C-alpha positions as CSV (number, residue, x, y, z in Angstrom):
1,M,-252.8,92.1,109.9
2,P,-254.7,94.3,112.3
3,V,-253.4,94.4,115.8
4,K,-255.4,92.4,118.4
5,I,-256.9,94.1,121.4
6,M,-259.1,92.6,124.1
7,F,-261.8,94.0,126.3
8,V,-263.1,92.3,129.4
9,D,-266.2,93.6,131.1
10,K,-269.2,92.1,132.8
11,E,-271.6,94.5,131.1
12,P,-272.5,93.2,127.5
13,A,-273.6,96.7,126.4
14,D,-270.2,98.1,127.2
15,L,-268.5,95.3,125.3
16,R,-270.7,96.0,122.2
17,R,-269.9,99.7,122.3
18,L,-266.2,99.0,122.6
19,E,-266.3,96.6,119.6
20,R,-268.1,99.3,117.4
21,L,-265.6,101.9,118.6
22,F,-262.5,99.9,117.6
23,G,-263.7,97.1,115.3
24,L,-262.8,99.0,112.1
25,T,-259.1,99.4,113.0
26,C,-258.3,96.5,115.2
27,H,-259.1,92.9,115.7
28,V,-261.3,93.0,118.8
29,L,-261.7,90.1,121.3
30,S,-264.3,90.3,124.1
31,A,-264.7,88.3,127.3
32,G,-267.3,88.7,130.1
33,T,-265.1,87.0,132.8
34,G,-261.4,86.6,133.8
35,E,-261.5,82.9,133.1
36,E,-262.7,83.4,129.5
37,A,-260.2,86.1,129.0
38,L,-257.3,83.8,129.9
39,R,-258.6,81.1,127.6
40,L,-258.5,83.6,124.7
41,L,-255.1,84.9,125.8
42,E,-253.7,81.4,125.5
43,Q,-254.9,81.3,121.8
44,H,-254.2,84.9,120.6
45,D,-251.1,87.1,120.6
46,V,-252.9,90.1,122.1
47,A,-251.2,93.5,122.1
48,L,-253.5,95.3,124.5
49,L,-255.7,94.1,127.3
50,V,-258.5,96.6,128.7
51,T,-260.3,95.1,131.7
52,E,-262.8,96.2,134.3
53,L,-261.7,95.5,137.9
54,R,-265.0,94.1,139.2
55,L,-265.7,90.8,137.3
56,P,-267.7,87.8,138.2
57,G,-265.4,85.0,139.6
58,M,-261.9,86.1,139.1
59,S,-261.2,89.7,139.8
60,G,-259.8,92.1,137.3
61,T,-256.6,92.4,139.4
62,E,-256.1,88.6,139.5
63,L,-256.7,88.6,135.7
64,L,-254.1,91.3,135.1
65,E,-251.5,89.5,137.2
66,Q,-251.9,86.2,135.4
67,A,-252.1,87.9,132.1
68,A,-248.7,89.6,132.9
69,G,-247.2,86.2,133.2
70,L,-248.8,84.8,130.2
71,R,-248.1,87.6,127.8
72,P,-245.4,89.8,129.5
73,H,-245.1,92.2,126.5
74,M,-248.8,93.0,126.3
75,V,-249.9,96.4,127.5
76,R,-252.6,96.4,130.1
77,I,-255.2,99.1,130.9
78,V,-257.8,99.4,133.6
79,L,-261.2,100.7,132.6
80,T,-263.5,101.1,135.6
81,A,-266.5,102.9,137.0
82,H,-265.3,102.4,140.6
83,A,-262.3,104.6,141.3
84,D,-261.3,102.7,144.5
85,A,-257.8,104.1,145.2
86,Q,-256.6,101.0,147.0
87,A,-257.9,98.6,144.4
88,L,-256.3,100.6,141.6
89,A,-253.0,100.7,143.4
90,D,-253.2,96.9,143.9
91,A,-254.0,96.4,140.2
92,I,-251.1,98.7,139.1
93,N,-248.7,96.9,141.3
94,R,-249.7,93.3,140.7
95,G,-250.8,93.6,137.1
96,Q,-248.1,96.0,135.8
97,V,-250.7,98.3,134.4
98,Y,-249.9,101.0,131.9
99,R,-252.8,103.4,132.5
100,Y,-256.4,103.4,133.9
101,A,-259.5,105.1,132.5
102,T,-262.8,105.7,134.1
103,K,-266.3,105.0,133.1
104,P,-268.3,106.4,131.5
105,W,-265.7,107.2,128.9
106,Q,-265.4,109.7,126.2
107,D,-264.8,108.0,122.9
108,E,-262.1,110.3,121.6
109,D,-260.3,110.2,124.9
110,L,-260.4,106.4,125.1
111,R,-259.3,106.2,121.4
112,L,-256.3,108.4,122.1
113,T,-255.4,106.2,125.2
114,V,-255.6,103.1,123.2
115,V,-253.5,104.6,120.3
116,R,-250.8,105.6,122.9
117,A,-250.9,102.1,124.5
118,L,-250.4,100.4,121.1
119,Q,-247.5,102.7,120.4
120,H,-246.0,101.7,123.7
121,Y,-246.6,98.1,122.8
122,E,-244.6,98.6,119.5
123,V,-241.8,100.1,121.5
124,I,-241.8,97.2,123.9
125,R,-241.9,94.6,121.1
126,S,-239.2,96.2,119.1
127,R,-237.0,96.3,122.2
128,H,-237.7,92.7,122.9
129,E,-236.9,91.7,119.3
130,A,-233.6,93.7,119.4
131,D,-232.8,92.0,122.9
132,E,-233.5,88.5,121.3
133,T,-231.4,89.4,118.3
134,N,-228.6,90.6,120.5
135,K,-228.8,87.3,122.6
136,R,-228.7,85.2,119.3
137,L,-225.7,87.2,118.2
138,A,-224.0,86.8,121.7
139,R,-224.6,83.0,121.4
140,R,-223.0,82.9,118.0
141,L,-220.2,84.9,119.1
142,Q,-219.7,82.8,122.3
143,A,-219.8,79.7,120.1
144,M,-217.2,81.2,117.8
145,T,-215.0,82.1,120.7
146,R,-215.2,78.6,122.1
147,G,-214.3,77.3,118.7
148,V,-211.2,79.6,118.6
149,V,-210.2,78.6,122.1
150,R,-210.6,74.9,121.2
151,A,-208.4,75.4,118.1
152,I,-205.8,77.2,120.2
153,A,-205.8,74.5,122.9
154,D,-205.5,71.8,120.2
155,T,-202.5,73.6,118.8
156,L,-200.8,74.1,122.2
157,E,-201.3,70.4,123.0
158,A,-199.8,69.4,119.6
159,K,-196.9,71.8,120.1
160,D,-196.0,70.6,123.6
161,R,-198.0,68.6,126.2
162,Y,-196.1,70.3,129.0
163,V,-197.3,73.8,127.7
164,Y,-200.9,72.6,127.7
165,G,-200.7,70.8,131.1
166,H,-199.1,73.9,132.6
167,A,-201.8,76.2,131.1
168,R,-204.5,74.0,132.5
169,R,-202.9,74.1,136.0
170,V,-202.3,77.9,135.9
171,S,-205.9,78.4,135.0
172,G,-207.0,76.4,138.0
173,Y,-204.7,78.2,140.3
174,A,-205.7,81.6,139.0
175,S,-209.3,80.9,139.2
176,A,-208.9,79.8,142.9
177,I,-206.9,83.0,143.7
178,G,-209.6,85.2,142.0
179,R,-212.3,83.6,144.1
180,R,-210.3,84.3,147.3
181,M,-210.0,87.9,146.2
182,L,-213.8,87.9,145.6
183,L,-213.7,88.8,141.9
184,S,-217.0,88.9,140.1
185,V,-218.2,85.9,138.1
186,P,-217.5,87.7,134.7
187,A,-214.1,88.7,135.9
188,L,-213.4,85.1,137.0
189,E,-214.4,83.8,133.6
190,Q,-212.1,86.2,131.9
191,L,-209.3,85.3,134.3
192,S,-209.7,81.6,133.8
193,L,-209.7,82.0,130.0
194,A,-206.7,84.4,130.1
195,A,-204.8,81.9,132.3
196,L,-205.5,79.0,130.0
197,L,-204.3,81.0,127.0
198,H,-201.4,82.9,128.7
199,D,-198.7,81.0,126.7
200,V,-200.5,81.0,123.4
201,G,-197.8,83.0,121.9
202,K,-195.4,80.0,122.3
203,I,-197.1,78.5,119.3
204,S,-194.7,80.5,117.2
205,T,-191.6,79.8,119.3
206,P,-189.3,77.6,117.4
207,D,-189.3,73.9,118.7
208,S,-185.5,74.1,119.1
209,V,-186.1,76.7,121.8
210,L,-189.4,75.6,123.3
211,L,-188.5,71.9,123.6
212,K,-184.7,72.4,124.4
213,P,-183.8,69.9,127.2
214,A,-181.4,72.4,128.9
215,A,-181.4,75.9,130.3
216,L,-181.9,78.6,127.7
217,D,-179.0,81.0,126.9
218,A,-179.6,84.8,126.7
219,E,-180.6,84.9,123.0
220,E,-183.1,82.0,123.4
221,R,-184.7,83.8,126.4
222,A,-185.1,86.8,124.4
223,V,-186.9,84.8,121.8
224,V,-189.3,83.2,124.5
225,R,-189.9,86.7,125.9
226,L,-191.8,87.6,122.6
227,H,-194.6,85.1,123.4
228,S,-196.6,87.5,125.6
229,E,-197.1,90.1,122.9
230,R,-197.5,87.6,120.1
231,G,-200.2,85.9,122.2
232,A,-201.9,89.2,122.9
233,R,-201.9,90.1,119.1
234,L,-203.5,86.8,118.3
235,L,-206.3,87.1,120.9
236,A,-207.1,90.8,120.2
237,A,-208.2,89.8,116.7
238,V,-211.0,87.6,118.4
239,P,-214.2,89.5,119.3
240,E,-214.8,90.1,122.9
241,M,-211.3,89.0,123.9
242,E,-209.7,92.4,124.4
243,E,-209.5,92.0,128.2
244,V,-208.1,88.6,127.8
245,A,-205.5,89.8,125.3
246,A,-204.4,92.5,127.8
247,A,-204.1,90.0,130.6
248,V,-202.0,87.8,128.4
249,R,-199.7,90.7,127.1
250,H,-198.8,91.8,130.7
251,H,-198.5,88.5,132.6
252,H,-194.8,88.8,132.9
253,E,-194.8,92.4,134.2
254,H,-193.2,92.7,137.7
255,Y,-194.9,94.5,140.5
256,D,-191.8,96.9,140.9
257,G,-191.8,97.7,137.1
258,T,-188.8,95.5,136.2
259,G,-190.8,93.0,134.0
260,Y,-191.8,92.9,130.4
261,P,-193.0,93.7,127.8
262,A,-194.0,97.3,128.9
263,G,-192.3,97.8,132.3
264,L,-195.6,98.5,134.1
265,A,-195.7,98.6,137.8
266,G,-198.1,98.2,140.7
267,E,-201.8,98.6,139.9
268,R,-201.0,99.8,136.3
269,I,-200.6,96.0,135.6
270,P,-204.1,94.5,135.0
271,L,-205.2,92.5,138.1
272,A,-205.7,89.4,135.9
273,S,-202.0,89.6,134.7
274,R,-200.8,90.0,138.4
275,I,-202.8,86.9,139.4
276,I,-201.6,84.9,136.4
277,H,-198.0,85.9,137.1
278,V,-198.2,84.4,140.6
279,A,-200.0,81.2,139.4
280,D,-197.6,80.9,136.5
281,A,-194.5,81.1,138.7
282,Y,-195.8,78.6,141.2
283,D,-196.5,76.1,138.5
284,A,-193.2,76.6,136.9
285,M,-191.3,76.1,140.1
286,T,-193.2,72.9,141.1
287,S,-193.1,71.3,137.7
288,P,-189.9,69.2,136.9
289,R,-188.1,70.0,133.7
290,P,-185.4,68.2,131.9
291,F,-182.8,70.6,133.1
292,R,-183.8,71.0,136.7
293,D,-185.8,69.3,139.6
294,A,-189.1,70.7,140.8
295,L,-189.4,72.6,144.2
296,D,-191.8,71.2,146.7
297,H,-194.9,73.3,147.7
298,A,-193.3,74.9,150.7
299,Q,-190.1,75.9,148.9
300,A,-192.3,77.4,146.0
301,V,-194.4,79.4,148.5
302,R,-191.3,80.8,150.3
303,T,-190.1,82.0,146.9
304,L,-193.3,83.7,146.1
305,Q,-193.3,85.3,149.6
306,D,-189.7,86.5,149.1
307,G,-190.7,88.1,145.8
308,A,-193.9,89.8,147.2
309,G,-193.6,93.5,146.5
310,S,-190.8,93.2,143.9
311,Q,-191.7,90.6,141.4
312,F,-195.3,89.8,142.7
313,D,-198.3,91.7,144.0
314,P,-198.2,91.1,147.7
315,E,-202.1,90.9,147.9
316,V,-202.1,88.2,145.2
317,V,-199.3,86.2,146.9
318,A,-201.3,86.5,150.2
319,A,-204.4,85.1,148.5
320,F,-202.3,82.2,147.0
321,C,-200.9,81.4,150.3
322,G,-204.4,81.2,151.8
323,L,-205.1,78.1,149.6
324,E,-204.4,75.8,152.4
325,A,-205.9,72.7,150.7
326,L,-203.4,72.9,148.1
327,A,-200.5,72.5,150.6
328,Q,-202.3,69.5,152.3
329,I,-202.8,67.8,148.8
330,R,-199.1,68.3,147.9
331,A,-198.0,67.0,151.3
332,S,-200.2,63.9,151.2
333,I,-198.8,63.0,147.8
334,A,-195.3,63.6,148.8
335,R,-195.6,61.0,151.7
336,G,-197.2,58.4,149.4
337,D,-200.8,58.7,150.9
338,F,-203.0,58.5,147.7
339,G,-206.4,58.2,149.3
340,S,-206.1,55.0,151.2
341,R,-208.2,56.4,154.1
342,F,-211.1,56.7,151.6
343,L,-210.5,53.7,149.3
344,T,-209.9,51.3,152.2
345,F,-209.5,47.5,151.8
346,A,-209.2,44.6,154.1
347,R,-206.0,42.6,154.4
348,P,-206.5,39.3,152.6
349,P,-206.5,36.2,154.7
350,A,-203.3,34.1,154.7
351,L,-201.3,37.1,153.3
352,H,-198.0,35.7,154.4
353,V,-198.4,32.6,152.1
354,L,-200.1,34.1,149.0
355,P,-198.2,33.5,145.7
356,L,-197.4,36.3,143.4
357,E,-200.4,35.7,141.0
358,E,-202.8,35.9,144.0
359,L,-201.2,39.1,145.3
360,V,-201.5,40.6,141.7
361,R,-205.3,39.8,141.8
362,V,-205.6,41.8,144.9
363,V,-203.6,44.8,143.7
364,E,-205.4,45.0,140.4
365,R,-208.7,45.6,142.1
366,E,-207.6,48.4,144.4
367,P,-206.7,51.8,143.0
368,A,-204.8,53.2,146.0
369,L,-202.9,49.9,146.4
370,A,-202.1,49.8,142.7
371,A,-200.6,53.3,142.9
372,S,-198.4,52.2,145.9
373,A,-197.1,49.2,143.9
374,L,-196.3,51.5,140.9
375,R,-194.5,53.9,143.2
376,A,-192.4,51.1,144.8
377,A,-191.6,49.5,141.4
378,N,-190.6,52.7,139.7
379,E,-188.6,54.3,142.5
380,G,-185.1,55.3,141.6
381,L,-185.4,54.4,137.9
382,R,-184.6,56.5,134.9
383,D,-187.6,57.8,133.0
384,E,-187.2,55.3,130.1
385,E,-187.3,52.4,132.6
386,T,-190.4,53.3,134.5
387,T,-193.8,51.8,133.6
388,L,-197.6,52.4,133.8
389,S,-198.3,48.7,133.5
390,L,-199.4,47.4,136.9
391,Y,-198.5,43.8,136.0
392,A,-195.0,44.8,134.9
393,A,-194.6,46.7,138.2
394,C,-195.8,43.7,140.2
395,A,-193.4,41.4,138.4
396,R,-190.5,43.9,139.0
397,L,-191.3,44.1,142.8
398,G,-191.5,40.3,143.2
399,V,-193.5,38.3,145.8
400,E,-191.9,39.6,149.0
401,A,-191.9,43.3,148.2
402,L,-195.5,43.2,146.8
403,R,-196.7,41.4,149.9
404,E,-195.2,44.3,151.9
405,V,-197.0,46.9,149.9
406,V,-200.3,44.9,150.4
407,R,-199.6,44.6,154.2
408,R,-198.9,48.4,154.6
409,G,-202.0,49.4,152.6
410,S,-204.6,47.3,154.2
411,T,-207.0,48.3,157.0
412,N,-209.8,47.0,159.0
413,I,-212.0,50.1,158.2
414,R,-215.0,49.2,155.8
415,R,-215.5,51.4,152.7
416,G,-218.5,53.8,152.9
417,P,-221.2,54.0,150.1
418,E,-219.4,56.8,148.2
419,A,-216.1,54.9,148.3
420,E,-217.8,51.8,147.1
421,A,-219.3,53.7,144.2
422,L,-216.0,55.2,143.3
423,H,-214.2,51.8,143.6
424,G,-216.8,50.2,141.4
425,H,-216.6,52.9,138.8
426,S,-212.7,52.8,138.7
427,R,-212.9,48.9,138.1
428,R,-215.3,49.4,135.3
429,C,-213.3,52.1,133.7
430,A,-210.2,49.8,133.9
431,A,-211.9,47.0,132.1
432,A,-213.4,49.4,129.5
433,A,-210.0,51.1,128.9
434,M,-208.3,47.7,128.4
435,L,-211.0,46.6,125.8
436,L,-210.7,49.9,124.0
437,A,-206.9,49.6,123.9
438,E,-207.1,46.2,122.4
439,K,-209.5,47.6,119.8
440,T,-207.6,50.9,119.0
441,G,-204.0,50.3,119.9
442,A,-203.9,53.8,121.5
443,L,-202.4,52.3,124.6
444,G,-201.1,49.0,125.5
445,P,-203.9,47.0,127.2
446,E,-202.0,46.6,130.5
447,E,-201.3,50.4,130.7
448,A,-204.8,51.2,129.7
449,Y,-206.1,49.0,132.4
450,T,-203.9,50.7,135.1
451,A,-204.9,54.2,133.7
452,G,-208.6,53.4,134.0
453,L,-208.1,51.9,137.6
454,L,-206.3,55.2,138.6
455,H,-208.1,57.8,136.7
456,D,-210.1,59.0,139.6
457,L,-207.6,58.4,142.3
458,G,-207.3,62.1,142.7
459,E,-211.0,62.2,143.8
460,A,-210.4,59.6,146.3
461,L,-207.5,61.7,147.8
462,L,-209.8,64.8,148.0
463,H,-212.4,62.7,149.9
464,S,-209.7,61.4,152.2
465,L,-208.4,64.9,153.0
466,F,-211.5,66.9,152.9
467,P,-214.5,64.4,153.4
468,E,-217.4,66.9,153.9
469,R,-216.4,69.3,151.2
470,A,-215.6,66.5,148.7
471,E,-218.9,64.7,149.4
472,G,-220.9,67.8,148.8
473,I,-219.1,68.3,145.4
474,S,-219.1,64.8,144.0
475,W,-222.8,64.6,143.8
476,L,-222.9,67.6,141.3
477,G,-221.4,65.5,138.5
478,H,-219.1,66.7,135.6
479,P,-218.5,69.5,134.6
480,F,-219.9,71.3,137.7
481,A,-218.0,69.2,140.2
482,V,-214.7,70.1,138.4
483,D,-215.4,73.9,138.8
484,K,-216.3,73.4,142.4
485,E,-213.2,71.4,143.1
486,V,-211.0,74.2,141.7
487,A,-212.9,76.7,143.8
488,A,-212.6,74.7,147.0
489,F,-209.1,73.2,146.6
490,G,-207.3,75.2,143.9
491,V,-207.1,72.1,141.6
492,D,-209.6,69.5,140.3
493,H,-209.3,65.8,140.9
494,A,-207.9,65.1,137.4
495,Q,-205.0,67.3,138.2
496,V,-204.4,65.6,141.6
497,G,-204.5,62.3,139.7
498,Q,-201.8,63.4,137.5
499,W,-199.6,64.5,140.5
500,I,-200.1,61.1,142.0
501,L,-198.9,59.3,138.9
502,D,-196.0,61.7,138.7
503,A,-195.1,60.6,142.2
504,C,-195.4,57.0,141.2
505,G,-192.7,57.6,138.6
506,V,-195.2,57.1,135.7
507,P,-193.9,58.6,132.4
508,A,-195.2,62.1,131.8
509,T,-196.7,61.1,128.5
510,R,-199.0,58.7,130.3
511,S,-199.9,60.8,133.3
512,F,-201.0,63.4,130.9
513,A,-203.9,61.2,130.0
514,I,-205.1,61.3,133.7
515,Q,-204.8,65.1,133.8
516,A,-206.9,65.6,130.6
517,H,-209.5,62.8,130.9
518,H,-212.2,65.4,131.4
519,D,-211.1,68.0,128.9
520,L,-213.6,66.9,126.2
521,D,-213.1,70.0,124.0
522,H,-209.3,70.5,124.4
523,V,-207.5,67.3,123.9
524,N,-206.7,65.1,120.9
525,D,-204.0,62.9,122.7
526,P,-205.1,59.3,121.9
527,A,-204.5,58.0,125.4
528,A,-206.5,60.8,127.0
529,L,-209.4,60.3,124.5
530,L,-209.4,56.6,125.1
531,L,-209.7,57.3,128.9
532,Q,-212.5,59.8,128.3
533,V,-214.4,57.2,126.4
534,A,-213.7,54.5,129.0
535,D,-214.9,56.8,131.7
536,A,-218.2,57.3,129.8
537,V,-218.7,53.7,129.2
538,A,-218.0,52.9,132.9
539,G,-220.6,55.5,134.0
540,A,-223.4,54.4,131.7
541,N,-226.1,52.0,133.0
542,N,-227.2,50.9,129.6
543,S,-226.9,51.5,125.8
544,S,-229.5,54.4,125.9
545,E,-227.5,56.4,128.4
546,L,-224.4,55.6,126.5
547,A,-225.9,57.1,123.3
548,D,-226.7,60.4,125.0
549,L,-223.2,61.0,126.5
550,D,-221.4,64.2,125.3
551,A,-218.1,62.4,125.7
552,L,-219.0,60.2,122.7
553,A,-219.2,62.9,120.1
554,S,-218.6,61.5,116.6
555,D,-215.4,63.6,116.0
556,R,-213.9,62.3,119.3
557,L,-214.7,58.7,118.3
558,A,-213.3,59.2,114.8
559,L,-209.9,60.1,116.2
560,L,-209.8,56.7,117.8
561,R,-211.3,55.0,114.8
562,L,-214.3,53.8,116.8
563,T,-218.0,53.6,115.9
564,R,-220.9,53.8,118.3
565,A,-221.5,50.0,117.7
566,D,-217.9,49.4,119.0
567,I,-218.7,51.4,122.2
568,A,-222.0,49.5,122.7
569,R,-220.0,46.2,122.5
570,V,-217.3,47.4,124.9
571,H,-220.0,48.4,127.3
572,E,-221.6,45.0,127.1
573,M,-218.2,43.3,127.7
574,T,-217.3,45.6,130.5
575,T,-220.4,44.6,132.3
576,E,-219.6,40.9,131.8
577,I,-216.0,41.3,132.9
578,V,-216.7,43.3,136.1
579,G,-219.9,41.5,136.8
580,E,-221.8,44.5,138.2
581,R,-223.9,47.4,136.9
582,L,-223.7,50.9,138.0
583,D,-226.0,51.2,140.9
584,S,-224.8,54.4,142.5
585,V,-223.6,57.9,141.4
586,A,-220.4,57.4,139.2
587,A,-217.4,59.4,139.8
């Protein structure tokens, strides 16, 4: 098909001459005004535009500028009898002109100019097509990489929930450290991914070693040490994961060269590995294991500082210690403050004479109060004796102890609009989770209700401690808010929520659901999936919104043996139970 070229000139005689000159080799379009030329450009894929500068109405310069936006790959030439230097410069700058020619023209000279312009167009078009092809390939590669990461994360979760939860936290800490060290966006993305996958080599570690409920002996430690190189080999086989593989391979190197597997020292260790090493060590120290208690935040920080220059990069340790928000979050949870300054509630009248069932009705509506009741009921109990059921906790406390929990938690401060929205969303999520549990059996209904009520308590605590920053973040919505929380506080609200439930003595298998309730692509745990769906149901105004939610992908629903009709019915029943519709931004 002949290439299309357009001539724009106010002189009909010049247009006819140009049509005769190029009509045999090209498809020629002609226009007498800029407006007419733009209408033709909207209809035709033109390779070359040749225009006079002086046109009736719209000037040639204005035409060139608009044409550049409409057909960015089209080549543009100025053909004019008025060689005004300023006008030409303006046209070249604004209209991205390839060349200019003067009137009257010599046919052979103009023909040669047009031939070269069309050759330039072919180069531009080929380059554009190559760029588009590369972009398509990059998108496919990215999709494949995401699929590999999801498969690995699924395998890690199936192997050991602790390993997955640990990886998720390390990724958050590492990202926060990287931001404090002013790493570029691409470097932060690689760091976050490497931190999430740093223990992927443990997939091949025998369960007898990985899940051993006691300290490892020397032989078992040697087996575990193989995981960094195994993980690196696995990731190196994935396209575009070479840097991630290197970070994973060296994340147990020590700054003084005494680490493994290669004994690298100082800046020979990849920066991502040095960051992951600090984040990994902090989380290991602050996480309880069957064979040892966890350190508190201050003790862990002191250990990192003591190891700076020997085990850890001093610059990385300093960046981690600058995460002041993390220290405040940990301290608040340790003293039993779970966001009550944000999710306030008024003391009920005649509290001193309320019977147990009335006290339970008060507690079951208030997330921060419910967490305090769980903490009091589970305190001092063995793991197998603790509960996530709010109703079992209240019964265990008895009327007087529960009354004291309510008295200590009440205040005369009214909830603000954001707190009211979070409170309403939490109640809807609790009702939806209970209904889904009755339908699926993934959790006991009482446990599901409590998990739904408390699932965003971490967000309440962030609002309580950092009101201005948290308010600015919450309006972004998931997943953007989660990324901003990690950047601002070192952790997201789901992780804070898990820490709160851990502090309340809730079994780790249940608190994991709180931690993972936003991890749509990484988790297959039934309780976490149930909470994901309940969260989506609670946040939807109507069935149309519900149908569009990413959290309700068919494969996610299939794992719970749910259909979209089931979800629609749960949404309807949730609205009936709670008696209110979503009228503000959901958490």
